[in-house]
C-alpha positions as CSV (number, residue, x, y, z in Angstrom):
1,X,129.5,294.3,306.5
2,X,128.2,290.8,305.0
3,X,125.6,291.0,307.7
4,X,123.9,293.8,306.2
5,X,122.8,291.7,303.3
6,X,120.1,290.5,305.5
7,X,118.8,294.1,305.8
8,X,118.0,294.0,301.9
9,X,115.7,291.3,302.6
10,X,113.7,293.2,305.3
11,X,109.8,293.6,304.4
12,X,110.3,297.3,304.6
13,X,110.4,300.0,301.7
14,X,113.5,302.0,303.6
15,X,115.8,300.8,306.3
16,X,119.2,301.9,307.5
17,X,121.5,300.0,310.0
18,X,124.9,300.8,311.7
19,X,127.1,299.1,313.6
20,X,130.0,300.7,315.7
21,X,133.1,298.4,316.9
22,X,134.0,300.3,320.0
23,X,136.8,297.6,320.7
24,X,138.5,298.8,317.3
25,X,141.2,301.6,317.7
26,X,139.1,303.9,315.3
27,X,135.7,303.1,316.5
28,X,134.9,301.8,313.0
29,X,131.4,302.9,311.8
30,X,129.9,300.9,309.1
31,X,126.3,301.7,307.7
32,X,123.9,300.4,304.8
33,X,120.9,302.2,303.8
34,X,119.6,305.8,303.4
35,X,122.0,306.9,306.3
36,X,121.4,310.8,305.8
37,X,117.7,310.4,306.1
38,X,116.0,311.4,309.4
39,X,113.4,308.3,310.8
40,X,111.3,309.0,313.8
41,X,112.8,307.0,316.8
42,X,109.7,306.5,318.8
43,X,110.4,305.0,322.1
44,X,114.3,304.8,321.7
45,X,114.0,308.6,322.4
46,X,113.8,307.3,326.1
47,X,117.5,306.6,326.0
48,X,118.1,310.3,325.1
49,X,115.6,311.6,327.8
50,X,117.3,309.2,330.4
51,X,121.0,310.7,329.5
52,X,119.3,314.3,329.8
53,X,118.3,313.4,333.4
54,X,121.6,311.9,334.3
55,X,123.3,314.9,333.2
56,X,121.0,316.9,335.2
57,X,121.6,314.7,338.3
58,X,125.4,315.0,337.9
59,X,125.1,318.8,337.6
60,X,122.6,318.9,340.8
61,X,119.4,320.0,339.1
62,X,117.9,316.8,340.1
63,X,118.4,314.0,342.4
64,X,117.9,310.2,341.2
65,X,116.1,309.5,344.6
66,X,114.1,312.6,344.9
67,X,110.2,312.2,344.9
68,X,108.6,312.3,341.4
69,X,105.5,310.9,340.0
70,X,103.0,308.9,342.4
71,X,103.2,308.9,346.1
72,X,106.3,306.9,347.0
73,X,107.9,306.9,343.9
74,X,110.8,308.8,342.6
75,X,112.9,309.7,339.6
76,X,114.8,306.4,339.8
77,X,111.3,304.6,339.7
78,X,110.0,306.3,336.8
79,X,113.3,305.8,334.7
80,X,113.2,302.1,335.7
81,X,109.4,301.6,335.0
82,X,108.9,300.9,338.5
83,X,106.8,303.9,339.6
84,X,103.4,302.0,339.2
85,X,102.1,304.3,336.5
86,X,100.5,302.6,333.6
87,X,101.2,303.0,329.7
88,X,98.8,305.9,329.6
89,X,96.8,308.3,331.5
90,X,95.2,307.4,334.9
91,X,96.0,306.3,338.3
92,X,98.8,304.1,339.1
93,X,98.4,300.3,338.7
94,X,100.7,299.4,341.5
95,X,102.6,300.4,344.4
96,X,106.1,301.9,343.4
97,X,108.8,299.2,343.1
98,X,106.3,296.1,343.1
99,X,105.9,295.5,339.1
100,X,108.0,296.5,335.9
101,X,105.2,298.5,334.1
102,X,106.1,300.1,331.0
103,X,105.2,303.6,331.0
104,X,105.2,306.3,328.6
105,X,103.5,308.7,331.2
106,X,106.4,308.2,333.6
107,X,108.8,309.5,331.0
108,X,106.3,312.4,330.4
109,X,106.6,313.2,334.1
110,X,110.4,313.2,333.8
111,X,110.2,315.8,331.0
112,X,108.0,317.9,332.9
113,X,110.1,317.8,336.1
114,X,113.3,318.3,334.1
115,X,111.7,321.4,332.6
116,X,110.5,322.9,336.0
117,X,114.1,322.4,337.9
118,X,116.2,323.8,335.0
119,X,113.9,326.7,334.0
120,X,114.3,325.7,330.3
121,X,111.8,323.9,328.1
122,X,112.6,320.3,328.0
123,X,113.4,320.3,324.4
124,X,116.2,323.1,324.8
125,X,117.4,321.4,327.9
126,X,117.8,318.1,325.6
127,X,119.5,320.0,322.7
128,X,121.9,322.0,324.9
129,X,122.6,319.2,327.4
130,X,122.9,316.0,324.8
131,X,122.2,316.7,321.4
132,X,124.8,319.5,320.5
133,X,127.4,318.2,322.8
134,X,127.5,314.9,321.1
135,X,127.2,316.2,317.6
136,X,123.8,314.8,316.8
137,X,123.1,317.5,314.1
138,X,120.2,315.5,312.3
139,X,118.4,314.7,315.5
140,X,115.3,316.8,316.6
141,X,112.9,316.5,319.1
142,X,109.3,317.4,318.2
143,X,108.0,320.0,320.7
144,X,104.8,319.8,319.2
145,X,104.3,316.6,320.8
146,X,104.4,318.4,324.1
147,X,104.9,316.2,327.3
148,X,104.9,313.1,324.7
149,X,108.4,314.3,323.5
150,X,110.0,312.9,326.4
151,X,108.6,309.4,325.7
152,X,108.8,309.2,321.9
153,X,109.6,312.7,320.2
154,X,112.9,312.3,318.8
155,X,113.7,311.8,315.0
156,X,117.2,311.6,313.5
157,X,119.6,309.8,311.2
158,X,121.3,306.4,311.9
159,X,124.6,308.2,312.5
160,X,122.7,310.2,315.2
161,X,121.5,307.0,316.8
162,X,124.8,305.4,316.9
163,X,126.4,308.5,318.5
164,X,123.9,308.1,321.2
165,X,124.7,304.6,321.4
166,X,128.4,305.4,321.7
167,X,127.8,307.7,324.4
168,X,126.0,305.3,326.5
169,X,128.9,302.7,325.6
170,X,131.7,305.2,326.3
171,X,130.4,308.1,328.5
172,X,131.7,311.8,328.0
173,X,128.5,313.7,329.4
174,X,128.1,311.7,332.6
175,X,130.9,309.6,334.6
176,X,131.3,306.2,334.1
177,X,130.1,305.2,337.5
178,X,126.7,306.9,336.6
179,X,126.6,305.2,333.3
180,X,127.4,301.9,335.1
181,X,124.7,302.3,337.6
182,X,122.1,303.3,334.8
183,X,122.9,299.8,333.2
184,X,122.5,298.0,336.3
185,X,119.2,296.1,337.0
186,X,117.1,298.6,339.1
187,X,114.9,297.1,341.8
188,X,115.9,293.6,340.9
189,X,113.5,290.7,340.7
190,X,110.5,292.8,339.3
191,X,108.4,290.8,336.7
192,X,107.0,292.6,333.7
193,X,105.9,292.6,330.1
194,X,108.2,293.5,327.5
195,X,105.9,295.2,325.0
196,X,105.6,293.4,321.8
197,X,106.8,290.1,323.5
198,X,105.6,288.6,326.7
199,X,105.9,288.6,330.5
200,X,109.1,287.9,332.0
201,X,110.0,287.0,335.7
202,X,112.3,288.8,336.4
203,X,112.1,291.5,333.6
204,X,115.3,293.5,334.2
205,X,115.7,297.4,333.4
206,X,118.2,299.9,334.0
207,X,117.8,303.8,334.2
208,X,116.0,304.5,331.0
209,X,117.4,301.5,329.1
210,X,116.2,297.9,328.9
211,X,118.8,295.0,330.0
212,X,118.5,292.0,328.2
213,X,119.3,289.4,330.9
214,X,118.1,286.0,330.1
215,X,114.8,287.1,328.0
216,X,113.9,285.2,325.1
217,X,112.3,285.7,322.7
218,X,113.9,289.1,322.5
219,X,114.4,291.7,319.9
220,X,118.2,291.3,320.3
221,X,120.2,288.1,319.3
222,X,120.8,284.7,320.9
223,X,124.6,285.6,320.8
224,X,124.0,289.0,322.6
225,X,125.4,288.9,326.3
226,X,123.0,289.3,329.2
227,X,124.4,292.6,329.9
228,X,123.4,294.1,326.5
229,X,121.1,297.1,327.0
230,X,119.1,299.4,325.0
231,X,115.6,300.2,323.6
232,X,113.5,299.5,320.4
233,X,110.6,301.5,319.2
234,X,107.2,301.2,317.8
235,X,108.5,303.1,314.6
236,X,110.5,300.3,313.6
237,X,113.8,301.5,315.4
238,X,116.2,299.9,317.7
239,X,119.6,300.8,319.3
240,X,121.7,298.1,321.4
241,X,124.8,298.3,323.4
242,X,126.6,295.0,324.1
243,X,129.4,295.8,326.4
244,X,130.9,292.4,326.4
245,X,131.2,292.3,322.7
246,X,132.2,295.7,322.5
247,X,129.7,296.5,319.9
248,X,126.9,299.2,319.2
249,X,124.4,298.5,316.8
250,X,121.2,300.4,315.6
251,X,118.5,300.5,313.1
252,X,115.8,302.7,311.7
253,X,112.8,302.2,309.2
254,X,109.7,303.2,308.1
255,X,107.4,300.0,309.0
256,X,106.1,299.8,312.4
257,X,107.5,297.3,314.8
258,X,105.5,294.0,314.7
259,X,106.3,290.2,314.2
260,X,108.5,290.9,311.4
261,X,110.8,293.0,313.3
262,X,111.1,290.4,316.4
263,X,111.9,287.9,313.5
264,X,114.7,289.6,311.7
265,X,116.2,291.9,314.2
266,X,117.8,289.0,316.3
267,X,119.0,287.4,313.2
268,X,120.7,290.6,312.2
269,X,122.2,290.8,315.6
270,X,123.7,287.5,315.7
271,X,125.1,288.1,312.3
272,X,126.7,291.4,313.3
273,X,128.1,289.8,316.4
274,X,129.7,286.9,314.6
275,X,131.2,289.1,312.0
276,X,132.9,291.5,314.2
277,X,134.3,288.5,316.3
278,X,135.4,287.0,313.1
279,X,137.4,290.3,311.9
280,X,139.0,290.5,315.0
281,X,140.5,287.1,314.9
282,X,141.5,287.8,311.5
283,X,138.9,285.8,309.6
284,X,136.9,286.8,306.7
285,X,133.6,288.9,307.0
């Protein structure tokens, strides 16, 4: 893709980006950079953990509205960063359902609950329930990270990342109805801070995925539809699905997220969407 020329100018030592046109008959996959190298996913891990939780819900191991976390909180609250738990250890910062507070701890609670209910170590459940069925052969979950693995313990190649994105785009492990609910704003109207950016009111979030909505500035592009969902990570990773455009885009790198990423990721997203649209209309890209 011509859009990948932008990646060559990124201020990183190594970066790999991939795009899937899920509107094409063959689900065309295009990548640039060291596509076979495994990079840390950091918080993009949450999309894997959320998918594992949704698999568990469909098989009856968990209920999405059962109590979990602080008093009054549920699995749904934890997935949607609405439990009131803060980013790190400590007491709740707000009552459940009153504020969007990004919480790694909330996902650690989910990982522990899933292990308890399934009778399997969290990493084994993820491997058997998500990684192996999706063929994510280069992806691993760092068990040494303990409870933190559920929030930020994944590593993998850009092909693994794109496969995860495609599953969220066109689900095979869960029903489309479950996926649709997961990508719908939960507890609508909650305000919160998008880490690395600013406070938004509202700050829409689904079950484990951030929903773009009308947020700006944002790590996706100005051309991404409000229905775009995904996640980014502090390791310099991102994955988004634009269901309106029918495009999945993900990237991995070896420089932590910072102002550089907030600048170049949206530029790339807009270029990717424009090029895919041009190709579909018969233009040159």
